[in-house]
C-alpha positions in Angstrom: 124.6 113.1 125.0 120.9 112.6 125.7 118.5 111.0 123.2 116.0 112.8 121.0 113.0 110.0 120.1 111.4 112.0 116.4 108.5 110.4 115.0 104.9 109.5 116.2 103.2 107.4 118.7 101.9 104.3 116.6 98.5 103.8 116.5 99.5 99.8 117.7 100.3 101.0 121.2 96.4 99.9 121.9 97.8 96.8 121.7 99.5 97.0 125.0 96.6 96.2 127.5 98.5 96.7 130.6 100.5 99.5 130.1 100.3 101.5 133.5 103.3 104.1 132.8 103.3 106.3 129.6 106.5 108.7 129.6 108.4 109.8 126.5 108.7 113.4 127.7 111.0 116.6 126.5 111.7 114.6 122.3 110.1 115.6 119.3 107.0 113.3 118.9 105.2 115.1 116.5 101.6 114.1 115.0 98.6 113.4 116.5 97.9 111.5 119.9 96.3 107.6 118.8 92.9 107.5 120.1 93.6 103.9 121.0 95.5 105.4 124.4 92.2 105.7 125.7 91.8 101.9 125.4 94.6 101.3 128.1 92.6 101.3 130.9 95.7 100.4 133.4 97.0 103.7 132.4 98.5 105.1 135.7 100.0 108.0 134.0 100.7 109.6 131.1 104.4 111.6 130.8 103.9 113.5 127.1 105.1 116.9 128.1 107.6 118.9 126.1 106.9 117.2 122.3 105.6 118.6 119.2 102.0 117.1 119.0 99.7 118.9 117.4 96.0 117.1 117.4 93.5 117.3 119.4 93.9 115.5 122.7 91.6 111.9 122.5 88.5 111.4 124.7 90.7 110.2 127.6 87.4 109.5 130.0 88.2 105.2 130.3 91.4 105.7 131.8 90.0 104.9 135.0 93.1 104.3 136.7 94.7 107.4 135.7 96.2 109.5 138.2 99.0 111.9 136.7 98.3 113.5 133.1 101.3 116.1 131.9 100.6 116.7 128.3 102.0 120.4 128.7 104.3 122.6 126.0 102.8 120.6 123.0 100.8 122.5 120.0 97.6 120.8 121.0 94.8 122.5 119.1 
């Protein structure tokens, strides 16, 4: 069976300053994406598609290493 993750991404994610890949897709994550994600300047890939996020997408202009962004099938405003 597949494991489904629920809840939200904690704001403390901004402390993971060496994070390069964030892949938590096809779950039931909800709420907002923490604005601190924009401080993770080493991120190269973000895959958060097929969840239940409902916030606006935070500014990602600081993510100069970002090469892949997949946020489809959420409920962003």
